[in-house]
C-alpha positions as CSV (number, residue, x, y, z in Angstrom):
1,X,0.3,0.2,-0.4
2,X,3.0,2.4,0.7
3,X,4.5,1.9,-2.4
4,X,1.2,2.3,-4.1
5,X,1.2,5.9,-2.1
6,X,5.0,6.6,-3.1
7,X,4.0,6.1,-6.8
8,X,0.7,7.7,-6.8
9,X,2.4,11.1,-5.3
10,X,5.5,10.5,-7.6
11,X,2.6,11.1,-10.5
12,X,1.4,14.3,-9.2
13,X,4.9,16.0,-8.5
14,X,5.6,15.4,-11.9
15,X,2.4,15.9,-13.1
16,X,3.1,19.4,-11.6
17,X,6.3,20.1,-13.2
18,X,5.5,19.4,-16.8
19,X,2.3,21.7,-16.6
20,X,5.1,24.8,-15.4
21,X,7.2,23.5,-17.8
22,X,5.0,23.9,-20.9
23,X,5.1,27.7,-22.6
24,X,3.0,30.1,-22.1
25,X,0.1,30.7,-25.2
26,X,0.1,34.4,-26.0
27,X,-2.7,36.4,-27.6
28,X,-2.5,38.5,-30.6
29,X,-3.4,42.4,-29.5
30,X,-6.4,42.7,-29.5
31,X,-7.7,45.1,-32.3
32,X,-10.1,47.8,-31.7
33,X,-13.4,47.7,-33.8
34,X,-13.3,51.7,-33.2
35,X,-10.9,53.9,-32.8
36,X,-11.0,56.3,-30.0
37,X,-10.1,60.1,-29.9
38,X,-6.6,59.0,-28.5
39,X,-6.2,55.6,-30.0
40,X,-5.3,54.7,-34.3
41,X,-5.1,51.9,-35.0
42,X,-1.3,51.7,-36.1
43,X,-1.8,49.4,-39.4
44,X,-4.8,51.7,-40.7
45,X,-6.5,51.7,-42.8
46,X,-8.0,48.6,-41.7
47,X,-10.7,46.3,-44.7
48,X,-13.3,45.7,-43.4
49,X,-17.0,45.9,-44.0
50,X,-17.5,49.3,-43.7
51,X,-20.6,50.7,-41.9
52,X,-20.3,54.8,-42.1
53,X,-22.7,56.3,-44.8
54,X,-21.0,58.9,-47.0
55,X,-22.3,62.0,-45.1
56,X,-20.9,60.6,-41.8
57,X,-17.7,59.9,-43.5
58,X,-17.3,62.9,-44.7
59,X,-18.4,64.3,-41.3
60,X,-16.1,62.6,-39.4
61,X,-13.2,63.5,-41.6
62,X,-13.8,67.4,-41.3
63,X,-13.6,66.9,-37.6
64,X,-10.6,66.3,-37.8
65,X,-9.8,68.8,-39.7
66,X,-9.8,68.6,-43.2
67,X,-11.6,71.2,-45.7
68,X,-12.7,71.4,-48.9
69,X,-13.1,67.4,-49.8
70,X,-14.1,66.0,-53.0
71,X,-14.4,62.3,-54.6
72,X,-15.3,61.0,-51.7
73,X,-15.6,57.0,-52.4
74,X,-15.9,53.6,-50.9
75,X,-13.8,51.7,-52.5
76,X,-14.0,47.8,-52.6
77,X,-11.9,47.3,-49.8
78,X,-14.3,49.4,-47.2
79,X,-12.2,52.0,-47.4
80,X,-13.7,55.7,-48.0
81,X,-10.8,58.1,-50.0
82,X,-11.0,61.5,-50.5
83,X,-9.3,64.3,-52.0
84,X,-8.9,67.0,-49.1
85,X,-7.2,69.9,-48.3
86,X,-5.5,70.5,-44.8
87,X,-3.9,73.8,-43.8
88,X,-4.0,74.3,-47.6
89,X,-2.4,72.0,-48.5
90,X,-4.1,69.1,-51.1
91,X,-3.9,65.5,-49.8
92,X,-5.8,62.3,-49.5
93,X,-7.5,61.0,-47.2
94,X,-9.2,57.8,-45.9
95,X,-11.3,56.3,-42.9
96,X,-12.0,52.7,-42.5
97,X,-14.5,50.9,-40.2
98,X,-12.7,51.3,-37.6
99,X,-12.6,55.7,-37.5
100,X,-9.2,55.5,-38.6
101,X,-8.3,58.4,-40.5
102,X,-5.2,58.5,-42.2
103,X,-3.5,61.1,-44.9
104,X,-0.9,60.1,-47.6
105,X,0.8,63.3,-50.2
106,X,-1.4,63.4,-53.5
């Protein structure tokens, strides 16, 4: 009986040691479905189904300081794109489904 108890205890200790040696699973960083005023997805513009209407897209872009927004179109990738001006400089602008606004030279 002692041998059985000893073997059972040894198995319990060995099992605990193996469990501690398993590598921890790392999860991918969480991507927000919507950006907040103090955050932006560094992978923007993010492709995906966009629920912003043309009017909502224009308003969001204007709120970020862009003016004279023209050629605002929703692309097949789900990203709104337009030509605009910021501080009098012509620029291209994009708005993705998360609300990220990115800009680039025309």
